C-alpha positions, 0 to 999 in steps of 0.5 A, a space after each residue: 500500500 505504501 508503494 502505491 501511495 508513493 507512486 500516486 504522489 510521484 506521478 501527479 503534481 496536482 494536490 487535489 488529485 493526490 488528496 483523492 488518491 490518498 482518500 481512495 487508498 485509505 478507504 481500501 485499507 479501511 475495507 480490508 480492516 487495516 485501520 492503522 494504514 487507513 489512518 495514515 492515508 487519511 491523515 496525509 490526505 487531511 494535510 493536503 486538504 489543509 494546504 489547499 484550503 479545501 474545506 469540503 474535503 477537510 470535513 469529509 476527512 474528519 468524518 472518516 477519521 472519526 469513523 476509523 477511530 470509532 472502529 478501532 475503539 478509540 471513542 475519545 479520538 472519534 468524538 474529537 474528530 466528529 466535533 470538528 465538523 460543526 466547528 468548520 461549518 461555523 468558521 466557513 459560514 
């Protein structure tokens, strides 16, 4: 999986496309119950969303992080990520 992430990042200079590729890799890792790997991909995608100031993707990524942490049994962190959603909605109005 990490090889796929590097390949996707090296082949493309478009940060939105990289973000989408990382989201896809995170979703595949999550579906195959590789939750730590899914967290890694989604966190990296979140960094690109911050960099490109893409609030829509940022919201979707916080939701994904909350769900993954919930599936891992980390309720405190899951709640933290899910509380980010209304904060961003208020900030972007």
